[in-house]
N, C-alpha and C positions, 0 to 999 in steps of 0.2 A: 416619524421621518421615511421618507418616501421607499417607496421597494428598491428600489433603483441604489439611493444610496446606501442603504441599508448592506445590500448583495457586495456592493462597491469596497464599502469601509470594512465589512469579513473577510472579503478577500485578499484587501490590504493587510489586515491583521493576522492570517493564518501565515501567505505569503512569505511575512516578517516572521514570525513567529517560527516558522518549519528552516529559514533561510537561516537563522539567528543560532538556529540548533544545531545546523549542519555546519556552519563555520566557528563554533563553538569548539565542537568536536573534530572538526580538523586543525582548528589550530591548536590546538591546548595538546594534539598529539604526531606537532606536525615534522615528518620526516623526509629525506630524500627518496625514500620510496612512493612517496604519494602519486595516486594517481590523476590526471587533470580529466576530467570527464566532462562531455557538451551540456549532458540535461539535471546536474547535481554537482555533489562532491563525494569523493571516496573517504572514509575512516580509515584512520589508520595510524596505531594497530585496529583491527576489530573490536566491537562493543558486545558486551554479552546484554541479551534483552532483559527487560522485566519478566519477573512472572506472570504468570498468567494460565486461566484456567476456562476452554470456553466451547463451544458443541460447533463439529462441523455437520456439512449436509447430509451426514448419513446418522447423525444423531450422537456419533461416539467424542467422548473428550478429547479438545485438542489442545496440544500444551507445549510448550518450547521446543522437550524433546520432539515432536515431530516437524521440527524443520532443520531436524540433523539428517546426515546423511546425502545431501543435494541441496543442490543452488537453487534460491528460492526468490520471486519478486512477489511485495506483498504491499497490495492495494486498499486500502479505507476506501468504504463508499456507501449504496445501499440500491436496493432494487426498486424503486418508487424514482429514483433520480432521475431527468428528464434530459438530460447532454453528456454530462462529461462522464459521469461513470460509463454508459454503453460505450461512449466513445472511448474511453481509456481502455476498456475490456475489449474492443475488436481492435484496438492496436495492438495491443497485449497478445491479442490471439492470433494476427499478423505477424508480430515479431517470432512467435514457435513456429507457424507455418515455414517462415523463412530460414529459420533455422536446423529446421528437419530437410528443407529441401536442399540446404547446401553440404547437407551432412558434419554440422558440427560438431564436435565432440563431448560439449558440455550444453545442458539446455536447463532455463531455470525451471522449475515448479511453479506454478502460477497461484496466490492464494489473493481469495478477495474477501475483504474483513467486511461485515454490516458493523455500522453507526447507527442502524435501527433496530433492535433486540426486541422489541414488539410485533413489529408485523413483518420484519425478516426470520420467522422458523425453521429450523432445517428443513422441510416440507418445502417451504416457501423458494428457499437457497437450491434447494434440489433439481427445481424446475425451472431458475432464472440461469443460473451459473454456465450449464452446460450448452444451452443455446450460443456460448460463447467459444465453447471449446469443453470436448466432453472430461479432457481431464485435466481442467480447473477445478479448486476445490472451495468453496463458500464456507464459510465460519462465521458463525453469530454467537451471542452470547447468552445467559439465563436472565441478566436486567440490565437493564442500559447504564445505568452506574458503573457495572461491571467493562463494558466496551468502553464509556467515555472515560474511566481511571486510566485504561490501559493506552486507546488513543492521546491522552493527554503528554502523558510519561513519553510519547513515541513526537510532539508537536505537532500531533494534527488536531485542530480547533473542531469543535463538534457544537452545534446551534440548534435544540430544537423549541419552536416559539407554537404556541396554541393557536388554534385557529376559534373563531367563534360558533363553528358550526360541531366545535370536539374533535375535528381532524388536528392534523399539525403538519409542521415544515421540517426538513432537516438541511441543516447549511452547514456544510463540513468542506477542509481544506483536502488537497487532493496532492499527494505524494506516492512515489513506489521503493518503499523500501527493498534494499537490496541485503538477503542473507547467505551466508556462505556455509557451507557442508558442517563444519562445526556450530552450526545454530548461532554465527554470531553476524551484530550487523558491520557492513563492511561499505553500505552506501546509500545516500538520500538521494534521490533524484526527483528533481521538482519542475522540469519541464521547459519548454514543451515537448511533447511526444510524439514522436514520429516514430517509425516502423527503424528507418536507417539509422537515427541518431542512438537509438536501444541499443540497437543491435554490435553498434560501434562499442559505446561506454559499457555492454554485458560482457563482451568479449574482455574489453583491458581490464573491468574489476576479476572476471574469471581467470582470467591467466598472471593476475599481480598477487603479488605477496599476500599472505593470508590475512 
């Protein structure tokens, strides 16, 4: 299969997967307090995240409890990603700067979760993630199946394709998961991601029902 066709099929598959999960969550819990968003779907009532035990960019255990006490935007990607990941992280960094400059009372903590456990060690993430913002947190897993299992539960598609030279390529779907201060999933943002749209949607989410 030509590379372009493969990428297109994967993009369509992942978009449908995330959109389907998001729609199901919303439709199964629809109520009059639901928030309308430009970049995705709010989830009302909020949902518990699946359990996980990962590793942050300082080598410390990272678990669902680390998502409590503050708003979070969580994004899956990998450090060798040529375009989508750095573009999204740059957009999130610009969002954080805008929220700081506007004196917003609430700002999300940004978590970058790698889907490439073999190459994205804590040391690699510690070099990569602060380039976008020193407050961003990089997270990886001890094994590839571990991170793929979590990604699958959240509707994130991941495809690892070996190459003849022994290396491999990584394809993944892109979505931003918004987690409330109780550590519960409250929105899935599927794009397109712009600073203005993310700012508006985050403010709607943070000021809406838990």
